[in-house]
N, CA, C and O atoms as CSV, one atom per row, in Angstrom:
chain,resi,resn,atom,element,x,y,z
A,1,MET,N,N,-1.689,-26.924,3.647
A,1,MET,CA,C,-1.430,-26.363,4.965
A,1,MET,C,C,-0.110,-25.591,4.991
A,1,MET,O,O,0.450,-25.349,6.060
A,2,VAL,N,N,0.375,-25.212,3.830
A,2,VAL,CA,C,1.613,-24.438,3.779
A,2,VAL,C,C,1.433,-23.108,4.501
A,2,VAL,O,O,2.341,-22.658,5.200
A,3,ALA,N,N,0.271,-22.474,4.339
A,3,ALA,CA,C,0.031,-21.174,4.975
A,3,ALA,C,C,0.163,-21.273,6.489
A,3,ALA,O,O,0.741,-20.386,7.116
A,4,ALA,N,N,-0.362,-22.330,7.078
A,4,ALA,CA,C,-0.281,-22.486,8.534
A,4,ALA,C,C,1.168,-22.659,8.979
A,4,ALA,O,O,1.575,-22.110,10.003
A,5,ALA,N,N,1.939,-23.412,8.220
A,5,ALA,CA,C,3.346,-23.604,8.575
A,5,ALA,C,C,4.110,-22.289,8.447
A,5,ALA,O,O,4.950,-21.974,9.291
A,6,ASP,N,N,3.821,-21.517,7.391
A,6,ASP,CA,C,4.479,-20.228,7.203
A,6,ASP,C,C,4.130,-19.260,8.322
A,6,ASP,O,O,4.975,-18.481,8.761
A,7,ALA,N,N,2.882,-19.309,8.787
A,7,ALA,CA,C,2.415,-18.359,9.793
A,7,ALA,C,C,3.251,-18.428,11.060
A,7,ALA,O,O,3.447,-17.416,11.732
A,8,GLN,N,N,3.739,-19.604,11.386
A,8,GLN,CA,C,4.522,-19.761,12.605
A,8,GLN,C,C,5.843,-19.001,12.537
A,8,GLN,O,O,6.464,-18.745,13.568
A,9,ASN,N,N,6.269,-18.645,11.348
A,9,ASN,CA,C,7.552,-17.974,11.185
A,9,ASN,C,C,7.428,-16.483,10.897
A,9,ASN,O,O,8.446,-15.796,10.809
A,10,TYR,N,N,6.218,-15.966,10.748
A,10,TYR,CA,C,6.058,-14.560,10.371
A,10,TYR,C,C,6.744,-13.611,11.345
A,10,TYR,O,O,7.552,-12.780,10.931
A,11,ALA,N,N,6.432,-13.724,12.630
A,11,ALA,CA,C,7.011,-12.798,13.612
A,11,ALA,C,C,8.532,-12.905,13.623
A,11,ALA,O,O,9.232,-11.896,13.713
A,12,GLN,N,N,9.036,-14.129,13.532
A,12,GLN,CA,C,10.485,-14.329,13.513
A,12,GLN,C,C,11.097,-13.659,12.287
A,12,GLN,O,O,12.122,-12.986,12.398
A,13,LYS,N,N,10.479,-13.836,11.117
A,13,LYS,CA,C,10.977,-13.204,9.894
A,13,LYS,C,C,10.984,-11.687,10.014
A,13,LYS,O,O,11.860,-11.014,9.471
A,14,LEU,N,N,9.995,-11.155,10.736
A,14,LEU,CA,C,9.858,-9.709,10.889
A,14,LEU,C,C,10.724,-9.143,12.014
A,14,LEU,O,O,10.794,-7.927,12.192
A,15,GLY,N,N,11.382,-10.019,12.771
A,15,GLY,CA,C,12.212,-9.556,13.879
A,15,GLY,C,C,11.400,-9.057,15.060
A,15,GLY,O,O,11.853,-8.204,15.823
A,16,ILE,N,N,10.197,-9.596,15.205
A,16,ILE,CA,C,9.287,-9.173,16.268
A,16,ILE,C,C,9.331,-10.194,17.397
A,16,ILE,O,O,9.132,-11.390,17.185
A,17,THR,N,N,9.594,-9.696,18.599
A,17,THR,CA,C,9.737,-10.562,19.764
A,17,THR,C,C,8.830,-10.104,20.900
A,17,THR,O,O,8.204,-9.047,20.831
A,18,HIS,N,N,8.775,-10.916,21.936
A,18,HIS,CA,C,7.902,-10.661,23.082
A,18,HIS,C,C,8.166,-9.287,23.704
A,18,HIS,O,O,9.313,-8.879,23.892
A,19,GLY,N,N,7.084,-8.595,24.014
A,19,GLY,CA,C,7.181,-7.323,24.708
A,19,GLY,C,C,7.288,-6.097,23.829
A,19,GLY,O,O,7.166,-4.977,24.326
A,20,LEU,N,N,7.513,-6.274,22.533
A,20,LEU,CA,C,7.578,-5.117,21.645
A,20,LEU,C,C,6.185,-4.520,21.470
A,20,LEU,O,O,5.184,-5.236,21.504
A,21,VAL,N,N,6.131,-3.204,21.281
A,21,VAL,CA,C,4.873,-2.527,20.972
A,21,VAL,C,C,4.802,-2.421,19.452
A,21,VAL,O,O,5.632,-1.760,18.827
A,22,VAL,N,N,3.800,-3.080,18.865
A,22,VAL,CA,C,3.660,-3.127,17.412
A,22,VAL,C,C,2.377,-2.411,17.013
A,22,VAL,O,O,1.286,-2.738,17.480
A,23,GLN,N,N,2.539,-1.431,16.141
A,23,GLN,CA,C,1.397,-0.663,15.647
A,23,GLN,C,C,1.048,-1.141,14.249
A,23,GLN,O,O,1.927,-1.393,13.425
A,24,GLU,N,N,-0.250,-1.263,13.993
A,24,GLU,CA,C,-0.733,-1.689,12.681
A,24,GLU,C,C,-1.443,-0.515,12.021
A,24,GLU,O,O,-2.363,0.072,12.591
A,25,LEU,N,N,-1.004,-0.182,10.811
A,25,LEU,CA,C,-1.622,0.880,10.028
A,25,LEU,C,C,-2.053,0.310,8.680
A,25,LEU,O,O,-1.410,-0.601,8.160
A,26,GLY,N,N,-3.125,0.834,8.117
A,26,GLY,CA,C,-3.573,0.405,6.794
A,26,GLY,C,C,-4.355,-0.887,6.782
A,26,GLY,O,O,-4.472,-1.534,5.741
A,27,TRP,N,N,-4.906,-1.280,7.952
A,27,TRP,CA,C,-5.683,-2.513,8.007
A,27,TRP,C,C,-6.873,-2.419,7.058
A,27,TRP,O,O,-7.503,-1.369,6.935
A,28,ASP,N,N,-7.168,-3.527,6.393
A,28,ASP,CA,C,-8.378,-3.681,5.596
A,28,ASP,C,C,-8.678,-5.171,5.578
A,28,ASP,O,O,-7.912,-5.974,6.111
A,29,GLU,N,N,-9.785,-5.530,4.970
A,29,GLU,CA,C,-10.212,-6.924,5.014
A,29,GLU,C,C,-9.300,-7.870,4.247
A,29,GLU,O,O,-9.428,-9.087,4.376
A,30,ASP,N,N,-8.380,-7.331,3.448
A,30,ASP,CA,C,-7.489,-8.184,2.660
A,30,ASP,C,C,-6.188,-8.535,3.382
A,30,ASP,O,O,-5.370,-9.273,2.834
A,31,VAL,N,N,-5.980,-8.028,4.589
A,31,VAL,CA,C,-4.716,-8.306,5.282
A,31,VAL,C,C,-4.604,-9.785,5.637
A,31,VAL,O,O,-5.599,-10.510,5.634
A,32,ASP,N,N,-3.402,-10.221,5.939
A,32,ASP,CA,C,-3.144,-11.619,6.271
A,32,ASP,C,C,-3.386,-11.832,7.765
A,32,ASP,O,O,-2.571,-11.440,8.599
A,33,ASP,N,N,-4.518,-12.459,8.089
A,33,ASP,CA,C,-4.872,-12.668,9.493
A,33,ASP,C,C,-3.918,-13.624,10.200
A,33,ASP,O,O,-3.714,-13.503,11.408
A,34,ASP,N,N,-3.328,-14.577,9.468
A,34,ASP,CA,C,-2.349,-15.480,10.078
A,34,ASP,C,C,-1.116,-14.700,10.529
A,34,ASP,O,O,-0.580,-14.941,11.611
A,35,LEU,N,N,-0.674,-13.772,9.697
A,35,LEU,CA,C,0.471,-12.941,10.043
A,35,LEU,C,C,0.152,-12.109,11.285
A,35,LEU,O,O,0.958,-12.037,12.212
A,36,ARG,N,N,-1.014,-11.487,11.301
A,36,ARG,CA,C,-1.425,-10.661,12.450
A,36,ARG,C,C,-1.461,-11.494,13.734
A,36,ARG,O,O,-0.960,-11.067,14.774
A,37,ALA,N,N,-2.058,-12.684,13.650
A,37,ALA,CA,C,-2.180,-13.552,14.827
A,37,ALA,C,C,-0.806,-13.993,15.326
A,37,ALA,O,O,-0.567,-14.041,16.533
A,38,ASP,N,N,0.092,-14.314,14.403
A,38,ASP,CA,C,1.428,-14.743,14.800
A,38,ASP,C,C,2.185,-13.613,15.495
A,38,ASP,O,O,2.885,-13.845,16.481
A,39,VAL,N,N,2.045,-12.402,14.986
A,39,VAL,CA,C,2.699,-11.252,15.613
A,39,VAL,C,C,2.130,-11.022,17.010
A,39,VAL,O,O,2.883,-10.780,17.953
A,40,GLU,N,N,0.806,-11.097,17.149
A,40,GLU,CA,C,0.188,-10.908,18.466
A,40,GLU,C,C,0.644,-11.988,19.449
A,40,GLU,O,O,0.893,-11.697,20.619
A,41,ASP,N,N,0.752,-13.225,18.979
A,41,ASP,CA,C,1.258,-14.306,19.838
A,41,ASP,C,C,2.695,-14.013,20.274
A,41,ASP,O,O,3.053,-14.208,21.436
A,42,ALA,N,N,3.507,-13.544,19.333
A,42,ALA,CA,C,4.919,-13.293,19.626
A,42,ALA,C,C,5.105,-12.161,20.633
A,42,ALA,O,O,5.956,-12.252,21.518
A,43,ILE,N,N,4.317,-11.097,20.504
A,43,ILE,CA,C,4.500,-9.953,21.404
A,43,ILE,C,C,3.780,-10.144,22.733
A,43,ILE,O,O,4.039,-9.422,23.696
A,44,GLY,N,N,2.874,-11.118,22.782
A,44,GLY,CA,C,2.137,-11.371,24.013
A,44,GLY,C,C,1.045,-10.348,24.267
A,44,GLY,O,O,0.719,-10.052,25.416
A,45,GLY,N,N,0.482,-9.812,23.199
A,45,GLY,CA,C,-0.579,-8.810,23.333
A,45,GLY,C,C,-1.164,-8.466,21.987
A,45,GLY,O,O,-0.896,-9.128,20.984
A,46,GLU,N,N,-1.975,-7.410,21.977
A,46,GLU,CA,C,-2.630,-6.996,20.741
A,46,GLU,C,C,-1.813,-5.932,20.018
A,46,GLU,O,O,-1.011,-5.220,20.622
A,47,LEU,N,N,-2.038,-5.844,18.719
A,47,LEU,CA,C,-1.462,-4.766,17.932
A,47,LEU,C,C,-2.166,-3.474,18.328
A,47,LEU,O,O,-3.365,-3.483,18.605
A,48,VAL,N,N,-1.434,-2.366,18.356
A,48,VAL,CA,C,-2.064,-1.085,18.651
A,48,VAL,C,C,-2.387,-0.381,17.334
A,48,VAL,O,O,-1.742,-0.624,16.313
A,49,ASP,N,N,-3.399,0.501,17.372
A,49,ASP,CA,C,-3.799,1.182,16.139
A,49,ASP,C,C,-3.234,2.600,16.089
A,49,ASP,O,O,-2.437,2.992,16.941
A,50,GLU,N,N,-3.654,3.359,15.084
A,50,GLU,CA,C,-3.105,4.696,14.872
A,50,GLU,C,C,-3.466,5.681,15.976
A,50,GLU,O,O,-2.863,6.750,16.065
A,51,ASP,N,N,-4.438,5.344,16.818
A,51,ASP,CA,C,-4.844,6.239,17.900
A,51,ASP,C,C,-4.006,6.067,19.163
A,51,ASP,O,O,-4.209,6.791,20.138
A,52,SER,N,N,-3.085,5.138,19.160
A,52,SER,CA,C,-2.260,4.874,20.342
A,52,SER,C,C,-1.314,6.044,20.607
A,52,SER,O,O,-0.813,6.675,19.676
A,53,ASP,N,N,-1.077,6.325,21.889
A,53,ASP,CA,C,-0.103,7.361,22.242
A,53,ASP,C,C,1.172,6.751,22.824
A,53,ASP,O,O,1.980,7.447,23.440
A,54,GLU,N,N,1.342,5.439,22.620
A,54,GLU,CA,C,2.543,4.749,23.098
A,54,GLU,C,C,3.717,4.998,22.152
A,54,GLU,O,O,3.528,5.338,20.984
A,55,VAL,N,N,4.931,4.825,22.675
A,55,VAL,CA,C,6.112,4.813,21.819
A,55,VAL,C,C,6.126,3.451,21.137
A,55,VAL,O,O,5.997,2.419,21.795
A,56,ILE,N,N,6.279,3.453,19.837
A,56,ILE,CA,C,6.132,2.248,19.020
A,56,ILE,C,C,7.502,1.666,18.672
A,56,ILE,O,O,8.420,2.391,18.287
A,57,ASP,N,N,7.621,0.337,18.816
A,57,ASP,CA,C,8.860,-0.354,18.440
A,57,ASP,C,C,8.863,-0.763,16.970
A,57,ASP,O,O,9.886,-0.664,16.292
A,58,VAL,N,N,7.707,-1.223,16.485
A,58,VAL,CA,C,7.585,-1.713,15.114
A,58,VAL,C,C,6.248,-1.250,14.549
A,58,VAL,O,O,5.218,-1.331,15.219
A,59,VAL,N,N,6.274,-0.763,13.309
A,59,VAL,CA,C,5.042,-0.425,12.603
A,59,VAL,C,C,4.862,-1.425,11.469
A,59,VAL,O,O,5.775,-1.653,10.675
A,60,LEU,N,N,3.670,-2.020,11.403
A,60,LEU,CA,C,3.276,-2.829,10.249
A,60,LEU,C,C,2.359,-1.955,9.414
A,60,LEU,O,O,1.229,-1.676,9.814
A,61,LEU,N,N,2.838,-1.524,8.258
A,61,LEU,CA,C,2.070,-0.655,7.372
A,61,LEU,C,C,1.610,-1.460,6.167
A,61,LEU,O,O,2.387,-1.726,5.250
A,62,TRP,N,N,0.325,-1.850,6.179
A,62,TRP,CA,C,-0.259,-2.545,5.033
A,62,TRP,C,C,-0.477,-1.489,3.957
A,62,TRP,O,O,-1.157,-0.492,4.199
A,63,TRP,N,N,0.094,-1.697,2.770
A,63,TRP,CA,C,0.037,-0.661,1.737
A,63,TRP,C,C,-0.283,-1.283,0.384
A,63,TRP,O,O,0.318,-2.278,-0.021
A,64,ARG,N,N,-1.248,-0.670,-0.307
A,64,ARG,CA,C,-1.672,-1.154,-1.615
A,64,ARG,C,C,-1.632,-0.019,-2.629
A,64,ARG,O,O,-1.714,1.154,-2.266
A,65,ASP,N,N,-1.505,-0.377,-3.891
A,65,ASP,CA,C,-1.597,0.620,-4.949
A,65,ASP,C,C,-2.944,1.324,-4.814
A,65,ASP,O,O,-3.979,0.669,-4.686
A,66,GLY,N,N,-2.935,2.634,-4.841
A,66,GLY,CA,C,-4.174,3.390,-4.711
A,66,GLY,C,C,-4.473,3.839,-3.293
A,66,GLY,O,O,-5.485,4.499,-3.056
A,67,ASP,N,N,-3.602,3.489,-2.335
A,67,ASP,CA,C,-3.828,3.892,-0.938
A,67,ASP,C,C,-3.458,5.346,-0.668
A,67,ASP,O,O,-3.726,5.855,0.420
A,68,GLY,N,N,-2.853,6.016,-1.628
A,68,GLY,CA,C,-2.492,7.419,-1.414
A,68,GLY,C,C,-1.001,7.640,-1.569
A,68,GLY,O,O,-0.332,6.952,-2.340
A,69,ASP,N,N,-0.490,8.611,-0.824
A,69,ASP,CA,C,0.914,9.000,-0.905
A,69,ASP,C,C,1.725,8.222,0.132
A,69,ASP,O,O,1.550,8.413,1.335
A,70,LEU,N,N,2.602,7.354,-0.337
A,70,LEU,CA,C,3.389,6.515,0.562
A,70,LEU,C,C,4.312,7.350,1.446
A,70,LEU,O,O,4.511,7.013,2.613
A,71,VAL,N,N,4.877,8.426,0.913
A,71,VAL,CA,C,5.757,9.274,1.723
A,71,VAL,C,C,4.987,9.825,2.918
A,71,VAL,O,O,5.488,9.797,4.043
A,72,ASP,N,N,3.774,10.327,2.685
A,72,ASP,CA,C,2.952,10.848,3.788
A,72,ASP,C,C,2.669,9.759,4.817
A,72,ASP,O,O,2.748,10.002,6.022
A,73,ALA,N,N,2.340,8.562,4.341
A,73,ALA,CA,C,2.043,7.451,5.255
A,73,ALA,C,C,3.276,7.085,6.077
A,73,ALA,O,O,3.165,6.795,7.268
A,74,LEU,N,N,4.446,7.099,5.449
A,74,LEU,CA,C,5.683,6.784,6.169
A,74,LEU,C,C,6.009,7.863,7.200
A,74,LEU,O,O,6.466,7.551,8.300
A,75,MET,N,N,5.778,9.123,6.852
A,75,MET,CA,C,6.021,10.214,7.808
A,75,MET,C,C,5.122,10.048,9.031
A,75,MET,O,O,5.564,10.240,10.164
A,76,ASP,N,N,3.862,9.690,8.795
A,76,ASP,CA,C,2.938,9.444,9.909
A,76,ASP,C,C,3.392,8.240,10.733
A,76,ASP,O,O,3.278,8.240,11.959
A,77,ALA,N,N,3.907,7.216,10.051
A,77,ALA,CA,C,4.314,5.981,10.731
A,77,ALA,C,C,5.511,6.199,11.650
A,77,ALA,O,O,5.597,5.571,12.706
A,78,ILE,N,N,6.434,7.077,11.268
A,78,ILE,CA,C,7.644,7.240,12.082
A,78,ILE,C,C,7.467,8.237,13.220
A,78,ILE,O,O,8.315,8.307,14.110
A,79,ALA,N,N,6.387,9.006,13.210
A,79,ALA,CA,C,6.193,10.012,14.267
A,79,ALA,C,C,6.274,9.405,15.674
A,79,ALA,O,O,6.985,9.954,16.515
A,80,PRO,N,N,5.574,8.294,15.968
A,80,PRO,CA,C,5.647,7.730,17.323
A,80,PRO,C,C,6.724,6.650,17.488
A,80,PRO,O,O,6.770,5.978,18.518
A,81,LEU,N,N,7.586,6.481,16.482
A,81,LEU,CA,C,8.535,5.368,16.461
A,81,LEU,C,C,9.722,5.613,17.398
A,81,LEU,O,O,10.292,6.703,17.423
A,82,ALA,N,N,10.082,4.583,18.165
A,82,ALA,CA,C,11.264,4.636,19.026
A,82,ALA,C,C,12.512,4.815,18.162
A,82,ALA,O,O,12.504,4.487,16.975
A,83,ASP,N,N,13.582,5.337,18.764
A,83,ASP,CA,C,14.823,5.578,18.018
A,83,ASP,C,C,15.331,4.337,17.295
A,83,ASP,O,O,15.819,4.426,16.169
A,84,GLU,N,N,15.218,3.182,17.943
A,84,GLU,CA,C,15.690,1.928,17.349
A,84,GLU,C,C,14.565,1.173,16.636
A,84,GLU,O,O,14.757,0.039,16.200
A,85,GLY,N,N,13.398,1.801,16.520
A,85,GLY,CA,C,12.244,1.150,15.908
A,85,GLY,C,C,12.383,1.028,14.397
A,85,GLY,O,O,13.273,1.625,13.790
A,86,PHE,N,N,11.490,0.246,13.804
A,86,PHE,CA,C,11.511,0.075,12.356
A,86,PHE,C,C,10.101,-0.103,11.813
A,86,PHE,O,O,9.162,-0.415,12.545
A,87,VAL,N,N,9.985,0.106,10.510
A,87,VAL,CA,C,8.705,0.026,9.808
A,87,VAL,C,C,8.782,-1.114,8.803
A,87,VAL,O,O,9.758,-1.241,8.063
A,88,TRP,N,N,7.744,-1.941,8.784
A,88,TRP,CA,C,7.589,-2.926,7.717
A,88,TRP,C,C,6.476,-2.435,6.809
A,88,TRP,O,O,5.333,-2.302,7.245
A,89,VAL,N,N,6.798,-2.162,5.541
A,89,VAL,CA,C,5.779,-1.846,4.546
A,89,VAL,C,C,5.380,-3.177,3.924
A,89,VAL,O,O,6.193,-3.845,3.285
A,90,LEU,N,N,4.117,-3.556,4.118
A,90,LEU,CA,C,3.601,-4.840,3.636
A,90,LEU,C,C,2.718,-4.581,2.428
A,90,LEU,O,O,1.698,-3.900,2.528
A,91,THR,N,N,3.116,-5.131,1.277
A,91,THR,CA,C,2.401,-4.894,0.028
A,91,THR,C,C,2.017,-6.218,-0.627
A,91,THR,O,O,2.712,-7.221,-0.463
A,92,PRO,N,N,0.902,-6.219,-1.376
A,92,PRO,CA,C,0.539,-7.443,-2.099
A,92,PRO,C,C,1.638,-7.808,-3.100
A,92,PRO,O,O,2.225,-6.936,-3.741
A,93,LYS,N,N,1.900,-9.099,-3.220
A,93,LYS,CA,C,2.916,-9.570,-4.161
A,93,LYS,C,C,2.497,-9.306,-5.605
A,93,LYS,O,O,1.331,-9.034,-5.888
A,94,THR,N,N,3.466,-9.393,-6.506
A,94,THR,CA,C,3.219,-9.246,-7.934
A,94,THR,C,C,2.084,-10.166,-8.358
A,94,THR,O,O,2.047,-11.336,-7.975
A,95,GLY,N,N,1.155,-9.634,-9.153
A,95,GLY,CA,C,0.024,-10.421,-9.631
A,95,GLY,C,C,-1.186,-10.362,-8.718
A,95,GLY,O,O,-2.272,-10.793,-9.104
A,96,GLN,N,N,-1.016,-9.834,-7.512
A,96,GLN,CA,C,-2.130,-9.695,-6.567
A,96,GLN,C,C,-2.760,-8.311,-6.743
A,96,GLN,O,O,-2.067,-7.360,-7.105
A,97,PRO,N,N,-4.067,-8.190,-6.490
A,97,PRO,CA,C,-4.696,-6.864,-6.553
A,97,PRO,C,C,-4.026,-5.914,-5.557
A,97,PRO,O,O,-3.784,-6.276,-4.405
A,98,GLY,N,N,-3.731,-4.697,-6.015
A,98,GLY,CA,C,-3.121,-3.703,-5.144
A,98,GLY,C,C,-1.604,-3.753,-5.095
A,98,GLY,O,O,-0.985,-3.052,-4.294
A,99,HIS,N,N,-0.987,-4.591,-5.958
A,99,HIS,CA,C,0.477,-4.719,-5.976
A,99,HIS,C,C,1.140,-3.349,-6.113
A,99,HIS,O,O,0.690,-2.502,-6.885
A,100,VAL,N,N,2.209,-3.147,-5.358
A,100,VAL,CA,C,2.995,-1.917,-5.405
A,100,VAL,C,C,4.389,-2.278,-5.912
A,100,VAL,O,O,5.011,-3.226,-5.433
A,101,GLU,N,N,4.863,-1.516,-6.876
A,101,GLU,CA,C,6.208,-1.767,-7.399
A,101,GLU,C,C,7.248,-1.511,-6.304
A,101,GLU,O,O,7.149,-0.513,-5.589
A,102,PRO,N,N,8.239,-2.390,-6.160
A,102,PRO,CA,C,9.289,-2.178,-5.153
A,102,PRO,C,C,9.987,-0.825,-5.311
A,102,PRO,O,O,10.447,-0.241,-4.330
A,103,SER,N,N,10.063,-0.331,-6.549
A,103,SER,CA,C,10.720,0.961,-6.776
A,103,SER,C,C,9.981,2.101,-6.083
A,103,SER,O,O,10.601,3.091,-5.696
A,104,GLU,N,N,8.657,1.972,-5.923
A,104,GLU,CA,C,7.902,3.019,-5.225
A,104,GLU,C,C,8.347,3.107,-3.764
A,104,GLU,O,O,8.485,4.200,-3.214
A,105,ILE,N,N,8.565,1.959,-3.150
A,105,ILE,CA,C,9.032,1.943,-1.757
A,105,ILE,C,C,10.462,2.473,-1.693
A,105,ILE,O,O,10.789,3.282,-0.825
A,106,ALA,N,N,11.313,2.015,-2.614
A,106,ALA,CA,C,12.718,2.437,-2.633
A,106,ALA,C,C,12.849,3.945,-2.830
A,106,ALA,O,O,13.760,4.561,-2.279
A,107,GLU,N,N,11.949,4.546,-3.610
A,107,GLU,CA,C,11.992,5.987,-3.852
A,107,GLU,C,C,11.356,6.778,-2.714
A,107,GLU,O,O,11.792,7.891,-2.420
A,108,SER,N,N,10.339,6.223,-2.076
A,108,SER,CA,C,9.621,6.936,-1.015
A,108,SER,C,C,10.375,6.937,0.312
A,108,SER,O,O,10.313,7.914,1.057
A,109,ALA,N,N,11.079,5.861,0.609
A,109,ALA,CA,C,11.750,5.729,1.908
A,109,ALA,C,C,12.714,6.880,2.204
A,109,ALA,O,O,12.600,7.492,3.266
A,110,PRO,N,N,13.663,7.206,1.307
A,110,PRO,CA,C,14.607,8.285,1.628
A,110,PRO,C,C,13.921,9.643,1.788
A,110,PRO,O,O,14.348,10.461,2.604
A,111,THR,N,N,12.872,9.883,1.022
A,111,THR,CA,C,12.135,11.143,1.137
A,111,THR,C,C,11.525,11.279,2.525
A,111,THR,O,O,11.400,12.386,3.047
A,112,ALA,N,N,11.145,10.148,3.121
A,112,ALA,CA,C,10.573,10.141,4.471
A,112,ALA,C,C,11.657,10.020,5.545
A,112,ALA,O,O,11.344,9.936,6.733
A,113,GLY,N,N,12.927,10.012,5.137
A,113,GLY,CA,C,14.018,9.920,6.101
A,113,GLY,C,C,14.317,8.503,6.554
A,113,GLY,O,O,14.853,8.299,7.643
A,114,LEU,N,N,13.977,7.522,5.727
A,114,LEU,CA,C,14.173,6.119,6.077
A,114,LEU,C,C,15.101,5.436,5.080
A,114,LEU,O,O,15.298,5.914,3.963
A,115,THR,N,N,15.665,4.313,5.505
A,115,THR,CA,C,16.532,3.505,4.656
A,115,THR,C,C,15.977,2.090,4.612
A,115,THR,O,O,15.638,1.521,5.650
A,116,GLN,N,N,15.881,1.514,3.405
A,116,GLN,CA,C,15.417,0.134,3.291
A,116,GLN,C,C,16.582,-0.799,3.588
A,116,GLN,O,O,17.669,-0.655,3.029
A,117,THR,N,N,16.332,-1.773,4.491
A,117,THR,CA,C,17.410,-2.688,4.866
A,117,THR,C,C,17.206,-4.103,4.357
A,117,THR,O,O,18.177,-4.838,4.177
A,118,SER,N,N,15.953,-4.502,4.120
A,118,SER,CA,C,15.714,-5.857,3.629
A,118,SER,C,C,14.321,-5.962,3.039
A,118,SER,O,O,13.462,-5.107,3.254
A,119,ALA,N,N,14.124,-7.034,2.291
A,119,ALA,CA,C,12.812,-7.352,1.721
A,119,ALA,C,C,12.606,-8.852,1.883
A,119,ALA,O,O,13.519,-9.645,1.651
A,120,ILE,N,N,11.386,-9.234,2.286
A,120,ILE,CA,C,11.090,-10.648,2.509
A,120,ILE,C,C,9.725,-11.002,1.943
A,120,ILE,O,O,8.905,-10.131,1.655
A,121,SER,N,N,9.503,-12.296,1.791
A,121,SER,CA,C,8.228,-12.828,1.331
A,121,SER,C,C,7.421,-13.291,2.540
A,121,SER,O,O,7.939,-13.974,3.423
A,122,LEU,N,N,6.140,-12.907,2.567
A,122,LEU,CA,C,5.248,-13.262,3.673
A,122,LEU,C,C,3.925,-13.758,3.094
A,122,LEU,O,O,2.939,-13.022,3.086
A,123,GLY,N,N,3.897,-14.987,2.613
A,123,GLY,CA,C,2.671,-15.503,2.006
A,123,GLY,C,C,2.348,-14.741,0.732
A,123,GLY,O,O,3.178,-14.678,-0.175
A,124,SER,N,N,1.148,-14.155,0.646
A,124,SER,CA,C,0.766,-13.397,-0.547
A,124,SER,C,C,1.155,-11.924,-0.427
A,124,SER,O,O,0.770,-11.106,-1.263
A,125,TRP,N,N,1.915,-11.590,0.610
A,125,TRP,CA,C,2.383,-10.224,0.834
A,125,TRP,C,C,3.905,-10.199,0.789
A,125,TRP,O,O,4.563,-11.204,1.059
A,126,ALA,N,N,4.455,-9.042,0.444
A,126,ALA,CA,C,5.893,-8.816,0.485
A,126,ALA,C,C,6.164,-7.770,1.556
A,126,ALA,O,O,5.372,-6.845,1.740
A,127,GLY,N,N,7.272,-7.912,2.256
A,127,GLY,CA,C,7.620,-6.960,3.306
A,127,GLY,C,C,8.924,-6.255,3.016
A,127,GLY,O,O,9.911,-6.887,2.639
A,128,SER,N,N,8.929,-4.936,3.194
A,128,SER,CA,C,10.141,-4.129,3.056
A,128,SER,C,C,10.428,-3.470,4.396
A,128,SER,O,O,9.605,-2.713,4.911
A,129,ARG,N,N,11.599,-3.758,4.962
A,129,ARG,CA,C,11.965,-3.222,6.280
A,129,ARG,C,C,12.665,-1.884,6.099
A,129,ARG,O,O,13.651,-1.778,5.370
A,130,LEU,N,N,12.143,-0.867,6.772
A,130,LEU,CA,C,12.694,0.480,6.701
A,130,LEU,C,C,13.120,0.923,8.095
A,130,LEU,O,O,12.412,0.687,9.074
A,131,VAL,N,N,14.273,1.563,8.176
A,131,VAL,CA,C,14.789,2.043,9.460
A,131,VAL,C,C,15.167,3.515,9.350
A,131,VAL,O,O,15.398,4.046,8.264
A,132,GLN,N,N,15.222,4.150,10.514
A,132,GLN,CA,C,15.715,5.517,10.580
A,132,GLN,C,C,17.234,5.460,10.630
A,132,GLN,O,O,17.797,4.583,11.285
A,133,PRO,N,N,17.908,6.385,9.944
A,133,PRO,CA,C,19.378,6.367,9.992
A,133,PRO,C,C,19.873,6.577,11.414
A,133,PRO,O,O,19.261,7.299,12.201
A,134,LYS,N,N,20.974,5.944,11.722
A,134,LYS,CA,C,21.596,6.119,13.037
A,134,LYS,C,C,22.170,7.534,13.119
A,134,LYS,O,O,22.732,8.043,12.150
A,135,ALA,N,N,22.022,8.152,14.274
A,135,ALA,CA,C,22.620,9.474,14.478
A,135,ALA,C,C,24.132,9.305,14.562
A,135,ALA,O,O,24.616,8.384,15.221
A,136,PRO,N,N,24.876,10.177,13.909
A,136,PRO,CA,C,26.336,10.040,13.990
A,136,PRO,C,C,26.804,10.259,15.424
A,136,PRO,O,O,26.291,11.118,16.140
A,137,SER,N,N,27.786,9.466,15.821
A,137,SER,CA,C,28.293,9.618,17.184
A,137,SER,C,C,29.100,10.911,17.268
A,137,SER,O,O,29.813,11.281,16.335
A,138,LYS,N,N,28.972,11.574,18.386
A,138,LYS,CA,C,29.683,12.844,18.563
A,138,LYS,C,C,31.127,12.562,18.960
A,138,LYS,O,O,31.394,11.772,19.866
A,139,GLN,N,N,32.034,13.207,18.280
A,139,GLN,CA,C,33.452,13.033,18.580
A,139,GLN,C,C,33.975,14.329,19.168
A,139,GLN,O,O,33.599,15.415,18.725
A,140,ARG,N,N,34.831,14.220,20.150
A,140,ARG,CA,C,35.386,15.433,20.774
A,140,ARG,C,C,36.804,15.642,20.342
A,140,ARG,O,O,37.441,16.609,20.760
């Protein structure tokens, strides 16, 4: 029952709290349903999909080797993102089908205008948190 105990902490680990608008991209049958359910419980609603026209606080991007160009996916992910919003790239852990090397994320993020701030373990998935750089404050 380790998975059930871990599930209770997923949203907290991801920095997701009540009222945030969370968009899910890259869903497939291999995603972690416990993680999805915990996030939905935390936000008090459902995850929105790529067709949403809302301003997004957090993007959960499920990404696997062979899914295409990560830079393109990240560019699409940040288009509706709020200024203070962030993207979690969720990839299968080492040894799992579809594993993505961390270096691919580290190399793709800056090209998409993002900075990686942390990496965490989420069951059989790994999460990399990406943020948009802060705009420099204007000085007079």
